[in-house]
py3Dmol code that shows the C-alpha trace and the ligand (Angstrom):
import py3Dmol

protein = """\
ATOM      1  CA  MET A   1      -4.265  -0.460 -17.009  1.00  0.00           C
ATOM      2  CA  GLY A   2      -6.461   2.303 -15.550  1.00  0.00           C
ATOM      3  CA  ILE A   3      -5.763   4.738 -12.710  1.00  0.00           C
ATOM      4  CA  VAL A   4      -8.453   6.139 -10.402  1.00  0.00           C
ATOM      5  CA  GLY A   5      -7.237   9.282  -8.656  1.00  0.00           C
ATOM      6  CA  VAL A   6      -4.887  10.149 -11.513  1.00  0.00           C
ATOM      7  CA  THR A   7      -4.623  13.818 -10.542  1.00  0.00           C
ATOM      8  CA  GLY A   8      -3.218  13.117  -7.066  1.00  0.00           C
ATOM      9  CA  ARG A   9       0.409  12.883  -5.949  1.00  0.00           C
ATOM     10  CA  MET A  10       0.346   9.098  -6.265  1.00  0.00           C
ATOM     11  CA  GLY A  11      -1.800   9.170  -9.417  1.00  0.00           C
ATOM     12  CA  LEU A  12       0.850  11.241 -11.193  1.00  0.00           C
ATOM     13  CA  GLU A  13       3.582   8.898  -9.914  1.00  0.00           C
ATOM     14  CA  LEU A  14       1.581   5.984 -11.340  1.00  0.00           C
ATOM     15  CA  VAL A  15       1.400   7.656 -14.770  1.00  0.00           C
ATOM     16  CA  ARG A  16       5.188   8.081 -14.666  1.00  0.00           C
ATOM     17  CA  ALA A  17       5.746   4.496 -13.438  1.00  0.00           C
ATOM     18  CA  LEU A  18       3.559   3.116 -16.243  1.00  0.00           C
ATOM     19  CA  HIS A  19       5.559   5.103 -18.758  1.00  0.00           C
ATOM     20  CA  THR A  20       8.619   2.924 -18.079  1.00  0.00           C
ATOM     21  CA  ALA A  21       6.890  -0.307 -16.970  1.00  0.00           C
ATOM     22  CA  ASP A  22       7.315  -3.620 -18.768  1.00  0.00           C
ATOM     23  CA  GLY A  23       4.105  -5.319 -19.852  1.00  0.00           C
ATOM     24  CA  ALA A  24       1.663  -2.567 -18.850  1.00  0.00           C
ATOM     25  CA  ILE A  25       0.421   0.626 -20.449  1.00  0.00           C
ATOM     26  CA  LEU A  26      -1.830   3.435 -19.310  1.00  0.00           C
ATOM     27  CA  ALA A  27      -5.221   2.991 -20.952  1.00  0.00           C
ATOM     28  CA  ALA A  28      -7.585   5.014 -18.706  1.00  0.00           C
ATOM     29  CA  ALA A  29      -7.127   7.942 -16.314  1.00  0.00           C
ATOM     30  CA  VAL A  30      -9.987   8.789 -13.947  1.00  0.00           C
ATOM     31  CA  ALA A  31     -10.335  12.008 -11.935  1.00  0.00           C
ATOM     32  CA  ARG A  32     -13.154  13.351  -9.795  1.00  0.00           C
ATOM     33  CA  SER A  33     -15.980  15.013 -11.642  1.00  0.00           C
ATOM     34  CA  GLY A  34     -15.330  18.746 -12.136  1.00  0.00           C
ATOM     35  CA  HIS A  35     -11.552  18.489 -11.725  1.00  0.00           C
ATOM     36  CA  PRO A  36      -9.798  20.990 -14.026  1.00  0.00           C
ATOM     37  CA  ALA A  37      -7.652  18.176 -15.506  1.00  0.00           C
ATOM     38  CA  VAL A  38     -10.689  16.406 -17.029  1.00  0.00           C
ATOM     39  CA  GLY A  39     -10.276  16.376 -20.821  1.00  0.00           C
ATOM     40  CA  LYS A  40      -6.513  16.956 -20.633  1.00  0.00           C
ATOM     41  CA  ASP A  41      -3.791  14.505 -21.691  1.00  0.00           C
ATOM     42  CA  ALA A  42      -2.713  12.316 -18.727  1.00  0.00           C
ATOM     43  CA  GLY A  43       0.926  11.949 -19.845  1.00  0.00           C
ATOM     44  CA  ALA A  44       1.361  15.683 -20.355  1.00  0.00           C
ATOM     45  CA  MET A  45      -0.242  16.333 -16.947  1.00  0.00           C
ATOM     46  CA  ALA A  46       2.465  14.112 -15.373  1.00  0.00           C
ATOM     47  CA  GLY A  47       5.237  16.044 -17.133  1.00  0.00           C
ATOM     48  CA  LEU A  48       5.760  13.403 -19.862  1.00  0.00           C
ATOM     49  CA  MET A  49       5.171  13.358 -23.612  1.00  0.00           C
ATOM     50  CA  PRO A  50       1.433  13.386 -24.431  1.00  0.00           C
ATOM     51  CA  ASP A  51       0.180   9.773 -24.506  1.00  0.00           C
ATOM     52  CA  GLU A  52      -3.282  10.453 -25.946  1.00  0.00           C
ATOM     53  CA  VAL A  53      -5.024   9.069 -22.873  1.00  0.00           C
ATOM     54  CA  LEU A  54      -7.418  11.782 -21.786  1.00  0.00           C
ATOM     55  CA  VAL A  55      -8.393  12.277 -18.155  1.00  0.00           C
ATOM     56  CA  ARG A  56     -12.073  11.393 -17.697  1.00  0.00           C
ATOM     57  CA  ALA A  57     -14.527  11.606 -14.843  1.00  0.00           C
ATOM     58  CA  ASP A  58     -16.809   8.753 -15.981  1.00  0.00           C
ATOM     59  CA  LEU A  59     -15.463   5.714 -14.111  1.00  0.00           C
ATOM     60  CA  VAL A  60     -17.840   3.126 -15.597  1.00  0.00           C
ATOM     61  CA  ALA A  61     -17.205   4.224 -19.212  1.00  0.00           C
ATOM     62  CA  SER A  62     -13.444   4.301 -18.528  1.00  0.00           C
ATOM     63  CA  LEU A  63     -13.413   0.619 -17.546  1.00  0.00           C
ATOM     64  CA  ALA A  64     -14.318  -0.655 -21.032  1.00  0.00           C
ATOM     65  CA  GLY A  65     -11.540  -2.873 -22.368  1.00  0.00           C
ATOM     66  CA  LEU A  66      -9.315  -2.634 -19.235  1.00  0.00           C
ATOM     67  CA  ASP A  67      -7.800  -5.662 -17.534  1.00  0.00           C
ATOM     68  CA  VAL A  68      -6.875  -3.960 -14.245  1.00  0.00           C
ATOM     69  CA  VAL A  69      -7.434  -0.704 -12.344  1.00  0.00           C
ATOM     70  CA  ILE A  70      -5.227   0.889  -9.669  1.00  0.00           C
ATOM     71  CA  ASP A  71      -7.057   3.146  -7.188  1.00  0.00           C
ATOM     72  CA  PHE A  72      -5.034   5.732  -5.216  1.00  0.00           C
ATOM     73  CA  SER A  73      -7.763   8.263  -4.537  1.00  0.00           C
ATOM     74  CA  ARG A  74      -9.825   8.918  -1.413  1.00  0.00           C
ATOM     75  CA  ALA A  75     -11.245   6.336   0.967  1.00  0.00           C
ATOM     76  CA  ALA A  76     -14.802   7.477   0.186  1.00  0.00           C
ATOM     77  CA  VAL A  77     -14.275   6.709  -3.523  1.00  0.00           C
ATOM     78  CA  VAL A  78     -13.064   3.112  -3.225  1.00  0.00           C
ATOM     79  CA  GLY A  79     -16.504   1.516  -2.672  1.00  0.00           C
ATOM     80  CA  ALA A  80     -17.713   2.857  -6.029  1.00  0.00           C
ATOM     81  CA  THR A  81     -14.501   1.728  -7.739  1.00  0.00           C
ATOM     82  CA  ALA A  82     -14.979  -1.772  -6.287  1.00  0.00           C
ATOM     83  CA  GLU A  83     -18.603  -1.977  -7.439  1.00  0.00           C
ATOM     84  CA  ALA A  84     -17.742  -0.769 -10.944  1.00  0.00           C
ATOM     85  CA  CYS A  85     -14.761  -3.130 -11.324  1.00  0.00           C
ATOM     86  CA  GLY A  86     -16.771  -6.094 -10.024  1.00  0.00           C
ATOM     87  CA  ALA A  87     -19.582  -5.373 -12.485  1.00  0.00           C
ATOM     88  CA  ALA A  88     -17.209  -4.832 -15.425  1.00  0.00           C
ATOM     89  CA  GLY A  89     -14.975  -7.855 -14.696  1.00  0.00           C
ATOM     90  CA  VAL A  90     -11.867  -5.681 -14.187  1.00  0.00           C
ATOM     91  CA  ALA A  91      -9.177  -6.627 -11.617  1.00  0.00           C
ATOM     92  CA  LEU A  92      -8.600  -4.007  -8.877  1.00  0.00           C
ATOM     93  CA  LEU A  93      -5.560  -2.984  -6.827  1.00  0.00           C
ATOM     94  CA  VAL A  94      -6.339  -0.477  -4.052  1.00  0.00           C
ATOM     95  CA  GLY A  95      -3.529   1.569  -2.516  1.00  0.00           C
ATOM     96  CA  THR A  96      -5.882   4.108  -0.959  1.00  0.00           C
ATOM     97  CA  THR A  97      -5.769   3.975   2.855  1.00  0.00           C
ATOM     98  CA  GLY A  98      -8.302   4.576   5.633  1.00  0.00           C
ATOM     99  CA  LEU A  99     -10.967   2.237   4.229  1.00  0.00           C
ATOM    100  CA  ASP A 100     -14.039   1.730   6.452  1.00  0.00           C
ATOM    101  CA  GLY A 101     -16.050  -1.434   7.024  1.00  0.00           C
ATOM    102  CA  ALA A 102     -18.629  -0.674   4.322  1.00  0.00           C
ATOM    103  CA  THR A 103     -15.856  -0.204   1.767  1.00  0.00           C
ATOM    104  CA  GLN A 104     -14.215  -3.472   2.842  1.00  0.00           C
ATOM    105  CA  ARG A 105     -17.557  -5.211   2.280  1.00  0.00           C
ATOM    106  CA  SER A 106     -17.778  -3.699  -1.227  1.00  0.00           C
ATOM    107  CA  LEU A 107     -14.266  -4.990  -1.893  1.00  0.00           C
ATOM    108  CA  ASP A 108     -15.258  -8.450  -0.608  1.00  0.00           C
ATOM    109  CA  ALA A 109     -18.271  -8.417  -2.932  1.00  0.00           C
ATOM    110  CA  ALA A 110     -16.109  -7.413  -5.904  1.00  0.00           C
ATOM    111  CA  ALA A 111     -13.578 -10.134  -4.995  1.00  0.00           C
ATOM    112  CA  ARG A 112     -16.239 -12.775  -5.629  1.00  0.00           C
ATOM    113  CA  ARG A 113     -16.089 -11.764  -9.318  1.00  0.00           C
ATOM    114  CA  VAL A 114     -12.590 -10.324  -9.912  1.00  0.00           C
ATOM    115  CA  PRO A 115      -9.133 -10.408  -8.267  1.00  0.00           C
ATOM    116  CA  VAL A 116      -8.805  -7.633  -5.643  1.00  0.00           C
ATOM    117  CA  LEU A 117      -5.566  -6.647  -3.873  1.00  0.00           C
ATOM    118  CA  VAL A 118      -5.593  -4.061  -1.064  1.00  0.00           C
ATOM    119  CA  ALA A 119      -2.253  -2.763   0.272  1.00  0.00           C
ATOM    120  CA  ALA A 120      -1.658   0.244   2.513  1.00  0.00           C
ATOM    121  CA  ASN A 121       1.978   0.118   1.379  1.00  0.00           C
ATOM    122  CA  THR A 122       2.873  -1.032  -2.123  1.00  0.00           C
ATOM    123  CA  SER A 123       6.671  -0.707  -1.842  1.00  0.00           C
ATOM    124  CA  LEU A 124       8.264  -4.026  -2.803  1.00  0.00           C
ATOM    125  CA  GLY A 125      11.072  -3.671  -0.255  1.00  0.00           C
ATOM    126  CA  LEU A 126       8.732  -2.847   2.606  1.00  0.00           C
ATOM    127  CA  ASN A 127       6.517  -5.833   1.832  1.00  0.00           C
ATOM    128  CA  VAL A 128       9.557  -8.100   1.888  1.00  0.00           C
ATOM    129  CA  LEU A 129      10.446  -6.536   5.270  1.00  0.00           C
ATOM    130  CA  LEU A 130       6.974  -7.438   6.598  1.00  0.00           C
ATOM    131  CA  GLU A 131       7.605 -11.069   5.709  1.00  0.00           C
ATOM    132  CA  LEU A 132      11.119 -11.041   7.221  1.00  0.00           C
ATOM    133  CA  VAL A 133       9.821  -9.501  10.452  1.00  0.00           C
ATOM    134  CA  GLU A 134       7.119 -12.138  10.792  1.00  0.00           C
ATOM    135  CA  ARG A 135       9.637 -14.933  10.211  1.00  0.00           C
ATOM    136  CA  ALA A 136      12.225 -13.467  12.601  1.00  0.00           C
ATOM    137  CA  SER A 137       9.576 -12.983  15.272  1.00  0.00           C
ATOM    138  CA  ARG A 138       8.451 -16.584  14.880  1.00  0.00           C
ATOM    139  CA  ALA A 139      12.003 -17.910  15.099  1.00  0.00           C
ATOM    140  CA  LEU A 140      13.278 -15.868  18.045  1.00  0.00           C
ATOM    141  CA  PRO A 141      12.314 -16.720  21.647  1.00  0.00           C
ATOM    142  CA  ASN A 142      10.128 -14.417  23.733  1.00  0.00           C
ATOM    143  CA  SER A 143      13.234 -13.241  25.623  1.00  0.00           C
ATOM    144  CA  PHE A 144      13.886 -10.927  22.634  1.00  0.00           C
ATOM    145  CA  ASP A 145      12.045  -7.609  23.063  1.00  0.00           C
ATOM    146  CA  ILE A 146      10.641  -6.093  19.872  1.00  0.00           C
ATOM    147  CA  GLU A 147      10.902  -2.334  19.267  1.00  0.00           C
ATOM    148  CA  ILE A 148       9.775  -0.530  16.126  1.00  0.00           C
ATOM    149  CA  PHE A 149      11.244   2.868  15.218  1.00  0.00           C
ATOM    150  CA  GLU A 150       9.906   5.074  12.455  1.00  0.00           C
ATOM    151  CA  THR A 151      10.822   8.492  11.038  1.00  0.00           C
ATOM    152  CA  HIS A 152       8.746  10.581   8.600  1.00  0.00           C
ATOM    153  CA  HIS A 153       8.634  14.129   7.264  1.00  0.00           C
ATOM    154  CA  ARG A 154       7.306  16.947   9.415  1.00  0.00           C
ATOM    155  CA  HIS A 155       3.897  17.103   7.644  1.00  0.00           C
ATOM    156  CA  LYS A 156       2.770  13.569   8.457  1.00  0.00           C
ATOM    157  CA  LEU A 157      -0.375  13.611  10.614  1.00  0.00           C
ATOM    158  CA  ASP A 158      -0.669  10.086  12.002  1.00  0.00           C
ATOM    159  CA  ALA A 159       1.749   8.387  14.425  1.00  0.00           C
ATOM    160  CA  PRO A 160       2.908   5.684  14.584  1.00  0.00           C
ATOM    161  CA  SER A 161       2.700   5.338  10.795  1.00  0.00           C
ATOM    162  CA  GLY A 162       0.302   2.780   9.332  1.00  0.00           C
ATOM    163  CA  THR A 163       3.369   0.931   8.103  1.00  0.00           C
ATOM    164  CA  ALA A 164       4.916   0.824  11.598  1.00  0.00           C
ATOM    165  CA  LEU A 165       1.644  -0.643  12.888  1.00  0.00           C
ATOM    166  CA  ALA A 166       1.668  -3.182  10.027  1.00  0.00           C
ATOM    167  CA  LEU A 167       5.215  -4.162  11.051  1.00  0.00           C
ATOM    168  CA  GLY A 168       3.949  -4.595  14.615  1.00  0.00           C
ATOM    169  CA  GLU A 169       1.106  -6.776  13.325  1.00  0.00           C
ATOM    170  CA  ALA A 170       3.625  -8.883  11.392  1.00  0.00           C
ATOM    171  CA  ALA A 171       5.766  -9.320  14.519  1.00  0.00           C
ATOM    172  CA  ALA A 172       2.662 -10.189  16.535  1.00  0.00           C
ATOM    173  CA  ARG A 173       1.560 -12.742  13.917  1.00  0.00           C
ATOM    174  CA  GLY A 174       4.980 -14.359  14.198  1.00  0.00           C
ATOM    175  CA  LYS A 175       4.362 -14.788  17.930  1.00  0.00           C
ATOM    176  CA  GLY A 176       0.844 -16.087  17.340  1.00  0.00           C
ATOM    177  CA  ALA A 177      -0.518 -13.000  19.128  1.00  0.00           C
ATOM    178  CA  PRO A 178      -3.685 -11.366  17.786  1.00  0.00           C
ATOM    179  CA  SER A 179      -2.506  -7.749  17.619  1.00  0.00           C
ATOM    180  CA  ALA A 180       0.381  -5.415  18.374  1.00  0.00           C
ATOM    181  CA  ARG A 181      -1.760  -2.347  18.894  1.00  0.00           C
ATOM    182  CA  ALA A 182      -1.928  -2.361  22.669  1.00  0.00           C
ATOM    183  CA  PRO A 183       0.078   0.770  23.507  1.00  0.00           C
ATOM    184  CA  TRP A 184       3.185   0.088  25.528  1.00  0.00           C
ATOM    185  CA  PRO A 185       4.021   1.940  27.914  1.00  0.00           C
ATOM    186  CA  ASP A 186       2.497   5.346  27.316  1.00  0.00           C
ATOM    187  CA  ALA A 187       5.184   7.559  28.726  1.00  0.00           C
ATOM    188  CA  ARG A 188       8.144   5.186  28.408  1.00  0.00           C
ATOM    189  CA  LEU A 189       8.646   5.222  32.183  1.00  0.00           C
ATOM    190  CA  GLY A 190       9.513   2.325  34.413  1.00  0.00           C
ATOM    191  CA  ALA A 191      10.807  -1.110  33.539  1.00  0.00           C
ATOM    192  CA  ARG A 192       9.932  -2.544  30.164  1.00  0.00           C
ATOM    193  CA  GLY A 193       7.019  -4.954  30.208  1.00  0.00           C
ATOM    194  CA  HIS A 194       6.046  -7.378  27.476  1.00  0.00           C
ATOM    195  CA  GLY A 195       4.640  -6.322  24.155  1.00  0.00           C
ATOM    196  CA  ILE A 196       5.893  -4.491  21.091  1.00  0.00           C
ATOM    197  CA  GLY A 197       7.167  -0.930  21.513  1.00  0.00           C
ATOM    198  CA  PHE A 198       6.798   1.913  19.014  1.00  0.00           C
ATOM    199  CA  ALA A 199       8.994   5.008  18.788  1.00  0.00           C
ATOM    200  CA  VAL A 200       8.311   7.914  16.431  1.00  0.00           C
ATOM    201  CA  ALA A 201      10.415  10.786  15.060  1.00  0.00           C
ATOM    202  CA  ARG A 202       9.095  13.584  12.794  1.00  0.00           C
ATOM    203  CA  GLY A 203      11.099  16.117  10.840  1.00  0.00           C
ATOM    204  CA  GLY A 204      12.398  17.470   7.577  1.00  0.00           C
ATOM    205  CA  ASP A 205      11.521  15.756   4.328  1.00  0.00           C
ATOM    206  CA  VAL A 206      12.089  12.112   5.322  1.00  0.00           C
ATOM    207  CA  VAL A 207       9.951   9.958   2.975  1.00  0.00           C
ATOM    208  CA  GLY A 208       9.848   7.059   5.449  1.00  0.00           C
ATOM    209  CA  GLU A 209      12.238   4.998   7.556  1.00  0.00           C
ATOM    210  CA  HIS A 210      11.271   1.886   9.517  1.00  0.00           C
ATOM    211  CA  ASP A 211      13.584  -0.053  11.770  1.00  0.00           C
ATOM    212  CA  VAL A 212      12.511  -3.210  13.630  1.00  0.00           C
ATOM    213  CA  ARG A 213      14.824  -4.304  16.423  1.00  0.00           C
ATOM    214  CA  PHE A 214      14.772  -7.648  18.182  1.00  0.00           C
ATOM    215  CA  LEU A 215      16.679  -6.967  21.395  1.00  0.00           C
ATOM    216  CA  GLY A 216      18.104 -10.056  23.062  1.00  0.00           C
ATOM    217  CA  HIS A 217      20.725 -10.716  25.706  1.00  0.00           C
ATOM    218  CA  GLY A 218      24.131 -10.292  24.062  1.00  0.00           C
ATOM    219  CA  GLU A 219      22.742  -9.771  20.557  1.00  0.00           C
ATOM    220  CA  GLN A 220      20.357  -7.626  18.501  1.00  0.00           C
ATOM    221  CA  LEU A 221      18.742  -8.290  15.151  1.00  0.00           C
ATOM    222  CA  ARG A 222      17.859  -5.118  13.188  1.00  0.00           C
ATOM    223  CA  LEU A 223      15.705  -5.185  10.068  1.00  0.00           C
ATOM    224  CA  SER A 224      15.270  -1.844   8.274  1.00  0.00           C
ATOM    225  CA  HIS A 225      13.692  -0.214   5.260  1.00  0.00           C
ATOM    226  CA  VAL A 226      14.452   3.279   4.016  1.00  0.00           C
ATOM    227  CA  ALA A 227      12.277   4.962   1.390  1.00  0.00           C
ATOM    228  CA  THR A 228      13.911   7.858  -0.434  1.00  0.00           C
ATOM    229  CA  ASP A 229      11.420   8.331  -3.263  1.00  0.00           C
ATOM    230  CA  ARG A 230       7.601   8.147  -3.366  1.00  0.00           C
ATOM    231  CA  ALA A 231       7.924   6.507  -6.805  1.00  0.00           C
ATOM    232  CA  ILE A 232       8.612   3.160  -5.087  1.00  0.00           C
ATOM    233  CA  PHE A 233       4.927   2.925  -4.100  1.00  0.00           C
ATOM    234  CA  ALA A 234       3.861   3.491  -7.710  1.00  0.00           C
ATOM    235  CA  ARG A 235       6.378   1.054  -9.187  1.00  0.00           C
ATOM    236  CA  GLY A 236       5.364  -1.645  -6.678  1.00  0.00           C
ATOM    237  CA  ALA A 237       1.667  -1.026  -7.380  1.00  0.00           C
ATOM    238  CA  VAL A 238       2.157  -1.294 -11.153  1.00  0.00           C
ATOM    239  CA  ALA A 239       4.176  -4.527 -10.813  1.00  0.00           C
ATOM    240  CA  ALA A 240       1.610  -6.095  -8.461  1.00  0.00           C
ATOM    241  CA  ALA A 241      -1.342  -4.942 -10.609  1.00  0.00           C
ATOM    242  CA  THR A 242       0.241  -6.467 -13.725  1.00  0.00           C
ATOM    243  CA  TRP A 243       0.484  -9.774 -11.854  1.00  0.00           C
ATOM    244  CA  LEU A 244      -3.028  -9.404 -10.372  1.00  0.00           C
ATOM    245  CA  ALA A 245      -4.665  -9.109 -13.798  1.00  0.00           C
ATOM    246  CA  GLY A 246      -3.808 -12.785 -14.460  1.00  0.00           C
ATOM    247  CA  GLN A 247      -5.161 -14.166 -11.146  1.00  0.00           C
ATOM    248  CA  PRO A 248      -8.548 -15.770 -10.436  1.00  0.00           C
ATOM    249  CA  ALA A 249     -11.203 -13.838  -8.476  1.00  0.00           C
ATOM    250  CA  GLY A 250     -10.479 -13.413  -4.758  1.00  0.00           C
ATOM    251  CA  ARG A 251      -8.759 -11.200  -2.164  1.00  0.00           C
ATOM    252  CA  TYR A 252      -4.967 -10.870  -2.384  1.00  0.00           C
ATOM    253  CA  ARG A 253      -2.112  -9.254  -0.443  1.00  0.00           C
ATOM    254  CA  MET A 254       1.247  -7.994  -1.698  1.00  0.00           C
ATOM    255  CA  ALA A 255       2.804 -11.109  -0.145  1.00  0.00           C
ATOM    256  CA  ASP A 256       0.803 -13.300  -2.555  1.00  0.00           C
ATOM    257  CA  PHE A 257       2.536 -11.516  -5.425  1.00  0.00           C
ATOM    258  CA  LEU A 258       5.997 -11.424  -3.842  1.00  0.00           C
ATOM    259  CA  PHE A 259       6.016 -14.921  -2.335  1.00  0.00           C
ATOM    260  CA  PRO A 260       4.044 -17.227  -4.648  1.00  0.00           C
ATOM    261  CA  PRO A 261       3.791 -20.833  -3.480  1.00  0.00           C
ATOM    262  CA  GLN A 262       6.888 -22.783  -4.633  1.00  0.00           C
TER     263      GLN A 262
END
"""
ligand_1 = """\
44
NAD
P -3.907 13.137 -3.131
O -4.873 13.871 -2.277
O -2.735 13.860 -3.711
O -4.692 12.435 -4.350
C -5.981 11.916 -4.287
C -6.638 12.228 -5.618
O -7.902 11.540 -5.722
C -6.923 13.739 -5.778
O -6.320 14.216 -6.970
C -8.449 13.786 -5.901
O -8.902 14.791 -6.800
C -8.742 12.396 -6.450
N -10.155 12.023 -6.349
C -11.042 12.429 -5.412
N -12.259 11.911 -5.699
C -12.117 11.182 -6.818
C -13.028 10.435 -7.621
N -14.321 10.311 -7.295
N -12.556 9.806 -8.729
C -11.252 9.920 -9.074
N -10.349 10.638 -8.365
C -10.777 11.253 -7.247
O -3.412 11.896 -2.245
P -2.159 10.926 -2.503
O -1.002 11.372 -1.705
O -2.012 10.699 -3.973
O -2.692 9.592 -1.810
C -3.855 8.949 -2.297
C -4.167 7.742 -1.397
O -3.104 6.796 -1.498
C -4.268 8.104 0.083
O -5.268 7.294 0.660
C -2.904 7.719 0.635
O -2.920 7.436 2.008
C -2.603 6.509 -0.184
N -1.191 6.155 -0.320
C -0.905 4.822 -0.350
C 0.403 4.410 -0.556
C 0.673 2.938 -0.687
O 1.851 2.534 -0.724
N -0.362 2.098 -0.797
C 1.437 5.328 -0.729
C 1.112 6.696 -0.697
C -0.217 7.093 -0.499
"""
view = py3Dmol.view(width=600, height=400)
view.addModel(protein, "pdb")
view.setStyle({"model": 0}, {"cartoon": {"style": "trace"}})
view.addModel(ligand_1, "xyz")
view.setStyle({"model": 1}, {"stick": {}})
view.zoomTo()
view.show()
């Protein structure tokens, strides 16, 4: 397995996750050209025993002999990763967020030749929550209001979190509605209308908490996920990438890995 963006926070988590993973080993570690880690041992860089995989900047040369690549780098890098993986016949899991339309088209092109999975959140628990929210939303009548609460550390820049929006999308899908993104109501004044509400808290070192509430008359259903360690994203990515390597070409989601057809 190869990692693109190996010098980043998530890249280092991926090296550590691979160290203890079943059925997958680190075989290539790709950093941006000119990064001081180029030429160094990837395991040692992640605080582990040296694993004799050297950090390299040459993506195309690094792909030789790989079955799958995980990219947690920068949005502007992903198009090149997709093109290289498509050309080399290497499966690709992308955890990098903020991808633009041109990058999505590069991923679509690669997916005609290799399996490609894109996930803005690779936590296994959170992806199960997405499925549960969609199912609960489908089952419950429209008289249940849907409110999504999220809390993150004080440094997070975007709000609501991409994951909170994805939970809203899942709830909207359950209702057969196209999108949950219509803001509701801006200042939280006046009687509640229809639609899915979002509430945000920021502070401290909270890794990520998401709470979806279905508020009915005389009952509430609450579905929650609490992340306490960034390593969950790396472990989920490694597990999904190991599965992805054995799939035919095409576009995949985490749900395809977690909920295979019976
Ligand atoms: P980071 O800034 O710590 O790491 C990004 C790394 O990519 C940096 O080390 C940078 O040097 C490297 N890079 C830049 N250009 C490169 C190139 N051409 N080739 C190889 N490497 C290159 O960021 P991070 O916190 O590790 O997050 C990385 C991405 O993953 C972000 O888009 C983030 O939003 C996303 N993310 C996704 C999940 C998920 O669950 N899918 C979880 C956390 C973060």
